[in-house]
DRENPA-3360 file (N, C-alpha, C; in nm, 2 decimals, always signed):
BEGIN
1 = XXXXXXXX = -0.38/-0.25/-1.21/-0.26/-0.31/-1.16/-0.30/-0.40/-1.04 ~ -0.29/-0.53/-1.07/-0.32/-0.63/-0.97/-0.20/-0.65/-0.88 ~ -0.22/-0.63/-0.75/-0.11/-0.65/-0.65/-0.09/-0.79/-0.62 ~ +0.03/-0.84/-0.64/+0.06/-0.98/-0.61/+0.08/-1.01/-0.47 ~ +0.09/-1.13/-0.43/+0.13/-1.17/-0.29/+0.27/-1.11/-0.26 ~ +0.27/-1.03/-0.16/+0.40/-0.96/-0.13/+0.49/-1.04/-0.03 ~ +0.46/-1.17/-0.01/+0.54/-1.24/+0.09/+0.69/-1.23/+0.04 ~ +0.71/-1.25/-0.09/+0.84/-1.24/-0.15/+0.82/-1.19/-0.29;
9 = XXXXXXXX = +0.85/-1.06/-0.30/+0.82/-0.99/-0.43/+0.92/-1.04/-0.53 ~ +0.87/-1.10/-0.63/+0.96/-1.15/-0.74/+0.99/-1.04/-0.84 ~ +1.11/-1.01/-0.86/+1.15/-0.90/-0.94/+1.24/-0.95/-1.06 ~ +1.19/-0.94/-1.18/+1.26/-0.99/-1.30/+1.33/-0.87/-1.36 ~ +1.46/-0.88/-1.37/+1.54/-0.77/-1.43/+1.58/-0.80/-1.57 ~ +1.57/-0.70/-1.66/+1.60/-0.73/-1.80/+1.75/-0.75/-1.82 ~ +1.79/-0.78/-1.95/+1.93/-0.81/-1.98/+2.00/-0.68/-2.01 ~ +1.94/-0.58/-2.07/+2.01/-0.46/-2.11/+2.05/-0.38/-2.00;
17 = XXXXXXXX = +1.97/-0.37/-1.89/+2.01/-0.29/-1.77/+1.98/-0.37/-1.65 ~ +2.07/-0.37/-1.55/+2.05/-0.45/-1.43/+1.96/-0.38/-1.33 ~ +1.86/-0.31/-1.38/+1.77/-0.23/-1.29/+1.63/-0.22/-1.36 ~ +1.53/-0.22/-1.27/+1.40/-0.18/-1.32/+1.37/-0.04/-1.28 ~ +1.33/+0.04/-1.38/+1.30/+0.18/-1.35/+1.15/+0.21/-1.37 ~ +1.08/+0.26/-1.27/+0.94/+0.28/-1.27/+0.91/+0.43/-1.23 ~ +0.81/+0.49/-1.30/+0.77/+0.62/-1.26/+0.62/+0.62/-1.25 ~ +0.57/+0.71/-1.15/+0.42/+0.72/-1.14/+0.39/+0.87/-1.11;
25 = XXXXXXXX = +0.29/+0.92/-1.17/+0.25/+1.06/-1.14/+0.13/+1.06/-1.04 ~ +0.09/+1.18/-1.01/-0.02/+1.19/-0.91/-0.14/+1.11/-0.94 ~ -0.19/+1.11/-1.06/-0.31/+1.04/-1.09/-0.29/+0.89/-1.08 ~ -0.18/+0.84/-1.13/-0.15/+0.70/-1.11/-0.13/+0.65/-0.97 ~ -0.07/+0.74/-0.89/-0.06/+0.71/-0.75/-0.19/+0.70/-0.68 ~ -0.28/+0.80/-0.71/-0.41/+0.80/-0.64/-0.50/+0.68/-0.69 ~ -0.48/+0.64/-0.81/-0.56/+0.53/-0.86/-0.52/+0.40/-0.79 ~ -0.39/+0.37/-0.78/-0.35/+0.25/-0.73/-0.32/+0.25/-0.58;
33 = XXXXXXXX = -0.28/+0.36/-0.52/-0.24/+0.37/-0.38/-0.31/+0.49/-0.32 ~ -0.44/+0.47/-0.28/-0.51/+0.58/-0.22/-0.45/+0.63/-0.09 ~ -0.48/+0.75/-0.05/-0.42/+0.81/+0.08/-0.45/+0.71/+0.19 ~ -0.35/+0.70/+0.28/-0.35/+0.61/+0.39/-0.35/+0.46/+0.35 ~ -0.30/+0.44/+0.23/-0.29/+0.30/+0.19/-0.18/+0.23/+0.27 ~ -0.19/+0.10/+0.29/-0.10/+0.02/+0.37/-0.05/-0.09/+0.28 ~ +0.08/-0.10/+0.26/+0.14/-0.21/+0.20/+0.21/-0.30/+0.31 ~ +0.16/-0.41/+0.34/+0.21/-0.49/+0.45/+0.36/-0.53/+0.43;
41 = XXXXXXXX = +0.42/-0.58/+0.54/+0.56/-0.62/+0.54/+0.58/-0.72/+0.43 ~ +0.69/-0.70/+0.36/+0.73/-0.80/+0.25/+0.88/-0.78/+0.23 ~ +0.94/-0.86/+0.14/+1.08/-0.85/+0.12/+1.11/-0.89/-0.02 ~ +1.23/-0.86/-0.07/+1.28/-0.90/-0.20/+1.43/-0.89/-0.20 ~ +1.49/-0.97/-0.29/+1.64/-0.97/-0.30/+1.69/-0.84/-0.35 ~ +1.62/-0.77/-0.44/+1.66/-0.65/-0.50/+1.69/-0.54/-0.40 ~ +1.78/-0.45/-0.43/+1.80/-0.33/-0.36/+1.70/-0.23/-0.42 ~ +1.62/-0.17/-0.34/+1.51/-0.08/-0.38/+1.54/+0.06/-0.33;
49 = XXXXXXXX = +1.54/+0.16/-0.43/+1.55/+0.30/-0.39/+1.44/+0.37/-0.46 ~ +1.36/+0.45/-0.39/+1.25/+0.53/-0.44/+1.26/+0.67/-0.40 ~ +1.23/+0.76/-0.49/+1.22/+0.90/-0.46/+1.07/+0.94/-0.46 ~ +1.03/+1.00/-0.35/+0.89/+1.04/-0.33/+0.88/+1.19/-0.33 ~ +0.83/+1.25/-0.44/+0.82/+1.39/-0.45/+0.68/+1.43/-0.43 ~ +0.65/+1.52/-0.33/+0.51/+1.56/-0.30/+0.43/+1.45/-0.24 ~ +0.50/+1.36/-0.17/+0.44/+1.24/-0.10/+0.49/+1.24/+0.04 ~ +0.39/+1.21/+0.13/+0.43/+1.19/+0.27/+0.39/+1.05/+0.30;
57 = XXXXXXXX = +0.49/+0.97/+0.36/+0.47/+0.83/+0.39/+0.55/+0.80/+0.51 ~ +0.52/+0.68/+0.57/+0.59/+0.63/+0.68/+0.64/+0.49/+0.64 ~ +0.77/+0.47/+0.64/+0.84/+0.35/+0.61/+0.87/+0.28/+0.74 ~ +0.83/+0.15/+0.75/+0.85/+0.07/+0.87/+0.95/-0.04/+0.84 ~ +1.06/-0.04/+0.91/+1.16/-0.15/+0.90/+1.18/-0.21/+1.04 ~ +1.12/-0.33/+1.07/+1.13/-0.38/+1.21/+1.05/-0.28/+1.30 ~ +1.10/-0.25/+1.41/+1.03/-0.16/+1.50/+1.06/-0.01/+1.47 ~ +1.15/+0.01/+1.37/+1.19/+0.15/+1.34/+1.09/+0.21/+1.23;
65 = XXXXXXXX = +1.04/+0.33/+1.27/+0.95/+0.40/+1.17/+1.02/+0.52/+1.12 ~ +1.02/+0.54/+0.99/+1.09/+0.66/+0.93/+0.99/+0.74/+0.85 ~ +0.98/+0.87/+0.89/+0.89/+0.96/+0.82/+0.96/+1.01/+0.69 ~ +0.89/+0.99/+0.58/+0.95/+1.04/+0.45/+0.86/+1.15/+0.39 ~ +0.92/+1.26/+0.35/+0.85/+1.36/+0.28/+0.94/+1.43/+0.19 ~ +0.91/+1.42/+0.06/+1.00/+1.47/-0.04/+1.14/+1.42/-0.02 ~ +1.15/+1.29/-0.02/+1.29/+1.23/+0.00/+1.29/+1.09/-0.05 ~ +1.40/+1.02/-0.02/+1.42/+0.89/-0.07/+1.38/+0.78/+0.04;
73 = XXXXXXXX = +1.33/+0.67/-0.01/+1.33/+0.55/+0.07/+1.43/+0.46/+0.02 ~ +1.49/+0.38/+0.10/+1.60/+0.28/+0.07/+1.57/+0.15/+0.14 ~ +1.55/+0.05/+0.06/+1.52/-0.09/+0.11/+1.64/-0.18/+0.08 ~ +1.71/-0.22/+0.18/+1.82/-0.32/+0.15/+1.77/-0.45/+0.11 ~ +1.86/-0.53/+0.04/+1.82/-0.66/+0.00/+1.78/-0.75/+0.11 ~ +1.67/-0.82/+0.10/+1.61/-0.91/+0.20/+1.57/-0.84/+0.32 ~ +1.54/-0.71/+0.32/+1.50/-0.64/+0.44/+1.35/-0.63/+0.44 ~ +1.29/-0.68/+0.55/+1.15/-0.68/+0.57/+1.10/-0.54/+0.60;
81 = XXXXXXXX = +1.00/-0.49/+0.52/+0.96/-0.36/+0.53/+0.81/-0.34/+0.49 ~ +0.75/-0.24/+0.54/+0.61/-0.20/+0.50/+0.61/-0.05/+0.49 ~ +0.50/+0.00/+0.43/+0.49/+0.14/+0.40/+0.34/+0.19/+0.42 ~ +0.32/+0.30/+0.48/+0.19/+0.36/+0.49/+0.20/+0.50/+0.42 ~ +0.11/+0.51/+0.31/+0.10/+0.64/+0.24/+0.01/+0.74/+0.32 ~ +0.06/+0.85/+0.35/-0.01/+0.95/+0.43/-0.08/+1.06/+0.35 ~ +0.00/+1.11/+0.25/-0.06/+1.22/+0.18/+0.01/+1.23/+0.04 ~ -0.08/+1.25/-0.06/-0.03/+1.27/-0.20/-0.07/+1.41/-0.25;
89 = XXXXXXXX = +0.03/+1.49/-0.27/+0.00/+1.63/-0.31/-0.02/+1.64/-0.46 ~ -0.06/+1.76/-0.50/-0.08/+1.79/-0.65/+0.06/+1.78/-0.71 ~ +0.07/+1.72/-0.83/+0.19/+1.71/-0.91/+0.29/+1.62/-0.84 ~ +0.24/+1.53/-0.76/+0.33/+1.43/-0.69/+0.40/+1.34/-0.80 ~ +0.51/+1.29/-0.76/+0.58/+1.19/-0.85/+0.65/+1.09/-0.76 ~ +0.66/+0.97/-0.82/+0.73/+0.86/-0.75/+0.82/+0.79/-0.86 ~ +0.95/+0.78/-0.82/+1.05/+0.71/-0.91/+1.10/+0.60/-0.83 ~ +1.09/+0.48/-0.88/+1.14/+0.36/-0.82/+1.25/+0.29/-0.90;
97 = XXXXXXXX = +1.36/+0.25/-0.83/+1.47/+0.18/-0.89/+1.49/+0.05/-0.82 ~ +1.48/-0.06/-0.89/+1.50/-0.19/-0.83/+1.63/-0.25/-0.90 ~ +1.73/-0.26/-0.82/+1.86/-0.31/-0.86/+1.87/-0.46/-0.85 ~ +1.92/-0.52/-0.96/+1.94/-0.67/-0.96/+2.03/-0.71/-0.85 ~ +1.99/-0.81/-0.77/+2.07/-0.87/-0.67/+2.20/-0.93/-0.73 ~ +2.18/-1.01/-0.83/+2.29/-1.08/-0.90/+2.39/-0.98/-0.95 ~ +2.35/-0.87/-1.01/+2.44/-0.76/-1.06/+2.52/-0.71/-0.94 ~ +2.46/-0.68/-0.83/+2.53/-0.62/-0.71/+2.62/-0.72/-0.65;
105 = XXXXXXXX = +2.58/-0.85/-0.64/+2.66/-0.95/-0.58/+2.78/-0.98/-0.67 ~ +2.76/-0.99/-0.80/+2.87/-1.02/-0.89/+2.98/-0.91/-0.90 ~ +2.93/-0.79/-0.88/+3.03/-0.68/-0.89/+3.08/-0.63/-0.76 ~ +3.02/-0.66/-0.65/+3.06/-0.62/-0.52/+3.05/-0.74/-0.42 ~ +3.15/-0.82/-0.41/+3.15/-0.94/-0.33/+3.10/-0.92/-0.19 ~ +3.13/-0.81/-0.13/+3.09/-0.78/+0.01/+2.95/-0.73/+0.02 ~ +2.87/-0.74/-0.09/+2.73/-0.68/-0.08/+2.65/-0.74/+0.03 ~ +2.65/-0.87/+0.05/+2.57/-0.93/+0.15/+2.61/-0.89/+0.30;
113 = XXXXXXXX = +2.73/-0.84/+0.31/+2.78/-0.80/+0.45/+2.76/-0.66/+0.48 ~ +2.70/-0.58/+0.39/+2.68/-0.44/+0.42/+2.53/-0.40/+0.40 ~ +2.49/-0.30/+0.46/+2.36/-0.24/+0.44/+2.38/-0.09/+0.42 ~ +2.28/-0.02/+0.36/+2.29/+0.12/+0.34/+2.19/+0.19/+0.42 ~ +2.23/+0.31/+0.48/+2.15/+0.38/+0.58/+2.06/+0.49/+0.50 ~ +1.93/+0.48/+0.52/+1.84/+0.57/+0.45/+1.86/+0.71/+0.50 ~ +1.90/+0.73/+0.63/+1.92/+0.86/+0.68/+2.04/+0.93/+0.62 ~ +2.14/+0.85/+0.60/+2.26/+0.90/+0.54/+2.23/+0.94/+0.39;
121 = XXXXXXXX = +2.15/+0.86/+0.32/+2.12/+0.89/+0.18/+2.04/+1.02/+0.18 ~ +1.95/+1.04/+0.27/+1.87/+1.17/+0.26/+1.95/+1.29/+0.31 ~ +2.06/+1.27/+0.38/+2.15/+1.38/+0.40/+2.22/+1.43/+0.27 ~ +2.23/+1.34/+0.18/+2.29/+1.37/+0.05/+2.19/+1.37/-0.06 ~ +2.06/+1.39/-0.03/+1.95/+1.36/-0.13/+1.96/+1.45/-0.25 ~ +2.01/+1.58/-0.24/+2.02/+1.67/-0.35/+2.12/+1.61/-0.45 ~ +2.24/+1.57/-0.40/+2.34/+1.52/-0.49/+2.30/+1.39/-0.56 ~ +2.23/+1.30/-0.48/+2.19/+1.17/-0.53/+2.08/+1.19/-0.63;
129 = XXXXXXXX = +1.99/+1.29/-0.60/+1.87/+1.31/-0.70/+1.93/+1.36/-0.83 ~ +2.04/+1.43/-0.83/+2.10/+1.47/-0.96/+2.14/+1.35/-1.05 ~ +2.19/+1.25/-0.98/+2.23/+1.13/-1.05/+2.10/+1.06/-1.11 ~ +2.00/+1.05/-1.02/+1.88/+0.99/-1.06/+1.82/+1.06/-1.18 ~ +1.82/+1.19/-1.18/+1.76/+1.27/-1.29/+1.84/+1.25/-1.42 ~ +1.97/+1.24/-1.41/+2.06/+1.21/-1.53/+2.02/+1.07/-1.58 ~ +2.00/+0.97/-1.49/+1.96/+0.84/-1.53/+1.83/+0.84/-1.61 ~ +1.73/+0.91/-1.56/+1.60/+0.91/-1.62/+1.61/+0.98/-1.76;
137 = XXXXXXXX = +1.69/+1.09/-1.76/+1.71/+1.16/-1.89/+1.77/+1.07/-2.00 ~ +1.87/+1.00/-1.96/+1.93/+0.90/-2.05/+1.84/+0.79/-2.09 ~ +1.77/+0.74/-1.99/+1.69/+0.62/-2.01/+1.57/+0.65/-2.11 ~ +1.52/+0.78/-2.10/+1.41/+0.82/-2.18/+1.45/+0.88/-2.31 ~ +1.58/+0.89/-2.34/+1.63/+0.95/-2.46/+1.62/+0.86/-2.58 ~ +1.65/+0.91/-2.70/+1.65/+0.83/-2.82/+1.79/+0.80/-2.86 ~ +1.89/+0.82/-2.77/+2.03/+0.79/-2.80/+2.05/+0.64/-2.82 ~ +2.10/+0.60/-2.93/+2.12/+0.45/-2.96/+2.22/+0.39/-2.86;
145 = XXXXXXXX = +2.30/+0.47/-2.79/+2.40/+0.42/-2.70/+2.36/+0.45/-2.56 ~ +2.23/+0.48/-2.53/+2.19/+0.52/-2.40/+2.22/+0.42/-2.29 ~ +2.22/+0.29/-2.33/+2.24/+0.19/-2.22/+2.38/+0.20/-2.16 ~ +2.48/+0.24/-2.25/+2.61/+0.25/-2.19/+2.61/+0.37/-2.09 ~ +2.54/+0.48/-2.12/+2.54/+0.59/-2.03/+2.46/+0.55/-1.90 ~ +2.35/+0.48/-1.92/+2.27/+0.44/-1.80/+2.35/+0.35/-1.71 ~ +2.43/+0.25/-1.77/+2.51/+0.16/-1.69/+2.61/+0.24/-1.61 ~ +2.67/+0.34/-1.67/+2.78/+0.42/-1.60/+2.72/+0.49/-1.49;
153 = XXXXXXXX = +2.59/+0.54/-1.50/+2.53/+0.61/-1.40/+2.48/+0.52/-1.28 ~ +2.45/+0.40/-1.32/+2.41/+0.30/-1.22/+2.54/+0.27/-1.13 ~ +2.65/+0.25/-1.19/+2.77/+0.23/-1.12/+2.81/+0.35/-1.03 ~ +2.78/+0.47/-1.08/+2.80/+0.59/-1.00/+2.71/+0.59/-0.88 ~ +2.59/+0.55/-0.90/+2.49/+0.54/-0.78/+2.54/+0.44/-0.68 ~ +2.59/+0.32/-0.72/+2.63/+0.22/-0.62/+2.76/+0.27/-0.55 ~ +2.85/+0.34/-0.63/+2.97/+0.39/-0.57/+2.93/+0.50/-0.46 ~ +2.83/+0.58/-0.49/+2.78/+0.68/-0.40/+2.73/+0.61/-0.27;
161 = XXXXXXXX = +2.65/+0.50/-0.28/+2.60/+0.43/-0.17/+2.71/+0.37/-0.08 ~ +2.81/+0.31/-0.15/+2.92/+0.25/-0.07/+3.01/+0.35/+0.00 ~ +3.03/+0.46/-0.07/+3.12/+0.56/-0.02/+3.06/+0.66/+0.09 ~ +2.93/+0.68/+0.08/+2.86/+0.78/+0.17/+2.75/+0.72/+0.26 ~ +2.70/+0.61/+0.22/+2.58/+0.56/+0.29/+2.59/+0.43/+0.36 ~ +2.71/+0.37/+0.36/+2.73/+0.23/+0.40/+2.71/+0.22/+0.56 ~ +2.65/+0.12/+0.60/+2.64/+0.09/+0.74/+2.66/-0.06/+0.75 ~ +2.77/-0.10/+0.82/+2.80/-0.24/+0.83/+2.70/-0.32/+0.91;
169 = XXXXXXXX = +2.67/-0.44/+0.86/+2.58/-0.52/+0.94/+2.66/-0.61/+1.03 ~ +2.60/-0.64/+1.15/+2.66/-0.74/+1.24/+2.58/-0.87/+1.23 ~ +2.64/-0.98/+1.27/+2.59/-1.11/+1.25/+2.45/-1.13/+1.30 ~ +2.42/-1.07/+1.42/+2.28/-1.09/+1.48/+2.18/-1.02/+1.39 ~ +2.21/-0.91/+1.32/+2.11/-0.85/+1.23/+2.08/-0.95/+1.11 ~ +2.18/-1.02/+1.06/+2.16/-1.11/+0.95/+2.07/-1.23/+1.00 ~ +2.10/-1.27/+1.12/+2.01/-1.38/+1.18/+1.87/-1.33/+1.19 ~ +1.85/-1.22/+1.25/+1.71/-1.16/+1.27/+1.64/-1.14/+1.14;
177 = XXXXXXXX = +1.71/-1.10/+1.04/+1.65/-1.08/+0.90/+1.60/-1.21/+0.85 ~ +1.68/-1.32/+0.86/+1.64/-1.45/+0.81/+1.52/-1.50/+0.89 ~ +1.52/-1.48/+1.02/+1.41/-1.53/+1.10/+1.28/-1.46/+1.07 ~ +1.29/-1.33/+1.05/+1.17/-1.24/+1.01/+1.12/-1.29/+0.88 ~ +1.20/-1.31/+0.78/+1.15/-1.36/+0.65/+1.08/-1.49/+0.66 ~ +1.13/-1.58/+0.74/+1.07/-1.71/+0.76/+0.93/-1.70/+0.83 ~ +0.92/-1.61/+0.92/+0.79/-1.58/+0.99/+0.69/-1.53/+0.89 ~ +0.73/-1.43/+0.81/+0.64/-1.37/+0.71/+0.60/-1.47/+0.61;
185 = XXXXXXXX = +0.69/-1.55/+0.56/+0.66/-1.64/+0.45/+0.55/-1.74/+0.50 ~ +0.57/-1.79/+0.63/+0.47/-1.88/+0.68/+0.33/-1.82/+0.69 ~ +0.33/-1.69/+0.75/+0.20/-1.63/+0.76/+0.13/-1.60/+0.63 ~ +0.21/-1.55/+0.53/+0.16/-1.52/+0.40/+0.11/-1.65/+0.33 ~ +0.17/-1.76/+0.35/+0.13/-1.88/+0.29/+0.00/-1.94/+0.35 ~ -0.03/-1.90/+0.47/-0.14/-1.96/+0.54/-0.24/-1.86/+0.59 ~ -0.23/-1.74/+0.55/-0.32/-1.63/+0.60/-0.47/-1.66/+0.58 ~ -0.50/-1.73/+0.47/-0.64/-1.74/+0.44/-0.71/-1.86/+0.52;
193 = XXXXXXXX = -0.63/-1.93/+0.59/-0.68/-2.04/+0.68/-0.70/-1.98/+0.82 ~ -0.77/-2.06/+0.90/-0.78/-2.03/+1.04/-0.64/-2.04/+1.10 ~ -0.59/-1.93/+1.15/-0.45/-1.92/+1.19/-0.44/-1.85/+1.33 ~ -0.40/-1.92/+1.43/-0.39/-1.87/+1.56/-0.25/-1.84/+1.60 ~ -0.23/-1.76/+1.69/-0.09/-1.73/+1.74/-0.03/-1.86/+1.79 ~ -0.11/-1.95/+1.86/-0.05/-2.07/+1.91/-0.01/-2.16/+1.79 ~ -0.09/-2.16/+1.68/-0.05/-2.25/+1.56/+0.09/-2.21/+1.51 ~ +0.11/-2.08/+1.49/+0.23/-2.03/+1.43/+0.35/-2.05/+1.53;
201 = XXXXXXXX = +0.32/-2.02/+1.66/+0.43/-2.04/+1.76/+0.47/-2.19/+1.76 ~ +0.38/-2.28/+1.75/+0.41/-2.42/+1.75/+0.49/-2.46/+1.63 ~ +0.46/-2.40/+1.51/+0.53/-2.43/+1.39/+0.68/-2.39/+1.41 ~ +0.71/-2.28/+1.48/+0.84/-2.23/+1.50/+0.91/-2.28/+1.63 ~ +0.84/-2.37/+1.69/+0.89/-2.44/+1.81/+0.92/-2.33/+1.92 ~ +0.83/-2.24/+1.94/+0.84/-2.13/+2.04/+0.72/-2.13/+2.12 ~ +0.73/-2.07/+2.24/+0.61/-2.04/+2.32/+0.54/-1.92/+2.26 ~ +0.41/-1.91/+2.29/+0.33/-1.79/+2.24/+0.40/-1.66/+2.28;
209 = XXXXXXXX = +0.44/-1.65/+2.40/+0.50/-1.53/+2.45/+0.63/-1.50/+2.38 ~ +0.72/-1.60/+2.36/+0.84/-1.57/+2.29/+0.82/-1.54/+2.14 ~ +0.73/-1.61/+2.08/+0.70/-1.57/+1.94/+0.65/-1.43/+1.92 ~ +0.56/-1.39/+2.01/+0.50/-1.26/+2.01/+0.60/-1.15/+2.02 ~ +0.70/-1.17/+2.12/+0.81/-1.07/+2.13/+0.89/-1.06/+2.01 ~ +0.93/-1.18/+1.95/+1.01/-1.18/+1.83/+0.94/-1.11/+1.72 ~ +0.81/-1.15/+1.70/+0.74/-1.09/+1.58/+0.73/-0.94/+1.59 ~ +0.70/-0.89/+1.71/+0.69/-0.75/+1.73/+0.83/-0.68/+1.71;
217 = XXXXXXXX = +0.93/-0.74/+1.76/+1.07/-0.69/+1.74/+1.10/-0.68/+1.60 ~ +1.07/-0.78/+1.52/+1.11/-0.78/+1.38/+1.02/-0.69/+1.29 ~ +0.89/-0.69/+1.32/+0.79/-0.63/+1.23/+0.73/-0.50/+1.28 ~ +0.75/-0.47/+1.41/+0.70/-0.35/+1.47/+0.55/-0.35/+1.49 ~ +0.49/-0.46/+1.49/+0.34/-0.47/+1.52/+0.31/-0.61/+1.58 ~ +0.19/-0.63/+1.63/+0.16/-0.76/+1.69/+0.12/-0.86/+1.58 ~ +0.13/-0.98/+1.61/+0.09/-1.09/+1.52/-0.06/-1.07/+1.48 ~ -0.15/-1.04/+1.57/-0.29/-1.03/+1.54/-0.31/-0.91/+1.45;
225 = XXXXXXXX = -0.25/-0.80/+1.48/-0.27/-0.68/+1.39/-0.22/-0.70/+1.25 ~ -0.10/-0.76/+1.25/-0.04/-0.79/+1.12/-0.13/-0.88/+1.03 ~ -0.17/-0.99/+1.09/-0.25/-1.09/+1.02/-0.38/-1.02/+0.97 ~ -0.45/-0.94/+1.05/-0.57/-0.87/+1.00/-0.54/-0.77/+0.89 ~ -0.43/-0.70/+0.90/-0.39/-0.60/+0.80/-0.36/-0.67/+0.67 ~ -0.29/-0.78/+0.68/-0.25/-0.86/+0.56/-0.37/-0.91/+0.49 ~ -0.47/-0.97/+0.57/-0.59/-1.02/+0.51/-0.67/-0.91/+0.44 ~ -0.67/-0.79/+0.50/-0.74/-0.68/+0.44/-0.67/-0.63/+0.31;
233 = XXXXXXXX = -0.54/-0.63/+0.32/-0.46/-0.59/+0.20/-0.49/-0.68/+0.08 ~ -0.50/-0.81/+0.11/-0.52/-0.91/+0.00/-0.67/-0.90/-0.05 ~ -0.76/-0.87/+0.04/-0.90/-0.86/+0.00/-0.93/-0.73/-0.08 ~ -0.85/-0.63/-0.06/-0.88/-0.50/-0.12/-0.90/-0.51/-0.27 ~ -0.82/-0.58/-0.34/-0.83/-0.60/-0.49/-0.96/-0.66/-0.53 ~ -1.00/-0.76/-0.45/-1.13/-0.83/-0.48/-1.25/-0.74/-0.46 ~ -1.24/-0.65/-0.36/-1.34/-0.55/-0.34/-1.36/-0.46/-0.46 ~ -1.25/-0.41/-0.51/-1.26/-0.31/-0.62/-1.25/-0.36/-0.76;
241 = XXXXXXXX = -1.20/-0.48/-0.78/-1.18/-0.54/-0.91/-1.26/-0.66/-0.94 ~ -1.35/-0.70/-0.86/-1.43/-0.82/-0.89/-1.58/-0.79/-0.85 ~ -1.67/-0.88/-0.89/-1.81/-0.87/-0.85/-1.84/-0.98/-0.74 ~ -1.74/-1.03/-0.68/-1.76/-1.13/-0.57/-1.84/-1.06/-0.46 ~ -1.92/-1.14/-0.39/-2.00/-1.09/-0.28/-1.90/-1.07/-0.16 ~ -1.94/-0.98/-0.08/-1.86/-0.95/+0.04/-1.84/-1.07/+0.13 ~ -1.94/-1.15/+0.14/-1.94/-1.27/+0.21/-1.83/-1.36/+0.16 ~ -1.83/-1.38/+0.02/-1.73/-1.47/-0.04/-1.59/-1.41/-0.02;
249 = XXXXXXXX = -1.57/-1.28/-0.03/-1.44/-1.22/-0.02/-1.39/-1.24/+0.13 ~ -1.48/-1.22/+0.22/-1.45/-1.24/+0.36/-1.40/-1.39/+0.39 ~ -1.47/-1.48/+0.34/-1.44/-1.63/+0.35/-1.31/-1.66/+0.28 ~ -1.29/-1.60/+0.17/-1.17/-1.63/+0.08/-1.04/-1.59/+0.15 ~ -1.05/-1.48/+0.23/-0.93/-1.42/+0.28/-0.91/-1.44/+0.44 ~ -0.99/-1.54/+0.49/-0.96/-1.58/+0.62/-1.03/-1.51/+0.74 ~ -1.12/-1.41/+0.71/-1.18/-1.34/+0.82/-1.28/-1.43/+0.89 ~ -1.29/-1.41/+1.02/-1.37/-1.50/+1.11/-1.52/-1.48/+1.07;
257 = XXXXXXXX = -1.56/-1.37/+1.03/-1.70/-1.34/+0.99/-1.71/-1.23/+0.89 ~ -1.81/-1.22/+0.82/-1.83/-1.10/+0.73/-1.84/-0.97/+0.80 ~ -1.90/-0.98/+0.92/-1.92/-0.87/+1.01/-1.78/-0.81/+1.05 ~ -1.69/-0.90/+1.09/-1.56/-0.85/+1.12/-1.48/-0.79/+1.00 ~ -1.50/-0.85/+0.89/-1.44/-0.80/+0.76/-1.49/-0.66/+0.73 ~ -1.62/-0.64/+0.74/-1.68/-0.50/+0.71/-1.63/-0.40/+0.82 ~ -1.62/-0.44/+0.94/-1.57/-0.35/+1.04/-1.43/-0.31/+1.02 ~ -1.34/-0.41/+0.99/-1.20/-0.38/+0.96/-1.19/-0.29/+0.84;
265 = XXXXXXXX = -1.26/-0.32/+0.73/-1.25/-0.25/+0.61/-1.30/-0.10/+0.63 ~ -1.41/-0.09/+0.70/-1.47/+0.05/+0.73/-1.37/+0.13/+0.81 ~ -1.31/+0.07/+0.91/-1.21/+0.14/+0.99/-1.10/+0.19/+0.91 ~ -1.05/+0.11/+0.81/-0.94/+0.15/+0.73/-0.97/+0.25/+0.62 ~ -1.08/+0.23/+0.55/-1.12/+0.31/+0.43/-1.24/+0.40/+0.46 ~ -1.29/+0.40/+0.58/-1.40/+0.49/+0.62/-1.53/+0.47/+0.54 ~ -1.55/+0.36/+0.48/-1.67/+0.32/+0.41/-1.68/+0.17/+0.41 ~ -1.81/+0.12/+0.40/-1.82/-0.02/+0.39/-1.77/-0.07/+0.26;
273 = XXXXXXXX = -1.73/-0.20/+0.24/-1.68/-0.25/+0.12/-1.76/-0.22/+0.00 ~ -1.90/-0.25/+0.01/-1.98/-0.23/-0.11/-1.99/-0.08/-0.15 ~ -2.00/+0.01/-0.05/-2.00/+0.15/-0.08/-1.87/+0.20/-0.14 ~ -1.76/+0.15/-0.09/-1.63/+0.18/-0.14/-1.62/+0.13/-0.29 ~ -1.66/+0.01/-0.31/-1.65/-0.05/-0.45/-1.73/+0.04/-0.54 ~ -1.85/+0.08/-0.50/-1.94/+0.16/-0.59/-1.88/+0.30/-0.62 ~ -1.82/+0.36/-0.52/-1.76/+0.50/-0.53/-1.64/+0.50/-0.62 ~ -1.55/+0.40/-0.59/-1.42/+0.40/-0.66/-1.44/+0.36/-0.81;
281 = XX = -1.54/+0.29/-0.84/-1.56/+0.24/-0.98/-1.65/+0.33/-1.06 ~ -1.70/+0.44/-1.00/-1.79/+0.53/-1.07/-1.70/+0.64/-1.13;
% end
């Protein structure tokens, strides 16, 4: 599974159902998302709901960190978020639902003016999980009319969110969301180049100090730490899925030197890139 650039995750929804349904078991999770994996801040138009069973993770939305264990994550449309996987237990499972933005907007005109609260969802997680289980059962069945049943359950889910989990957005939140997305898109488009805090601040017509405060407010981390983490995230696939030299990978993803790349990688994955490549591919 090759991870794409997560600056704006493109989600293609099929015609039969206005949702993408994905499942992963313990083995698949460990193959693609090792413990303590980090998925940098990204965004998408789709509403994303995931159930993490036997998984401990930390969801970051702006400066807010939410600990998840045997519960749901909920990512609102265009919400900048990142996730750190802490622990994957035996028989773990992950169920992800990506709802079409166009479906939600066409059926619920006020969709852009509301957001849903993950804490409220997890207060009702038993009831919501029952709907998810019914959806999966219908989706995986051989019933020739299963799409009708699935669509009715999807509407039931959305009704559940609007009636029990809604949290109205205020205008400043909408402005901040837009500005955070613009910052991320710029960094992701230019991360492989020499990129200083001053360069990015100049692009957004801000002082370094003002940009730093805004970036930390929106993303919960410093610009320097985020840039390093994103470069490492993008380099990870080349380490394990290619025969490129560590020097070439370092240069390709914008690290100032191969030494700094090895240091950052070892700090995160507790092994040098070459040793990690050898161990994971054996």
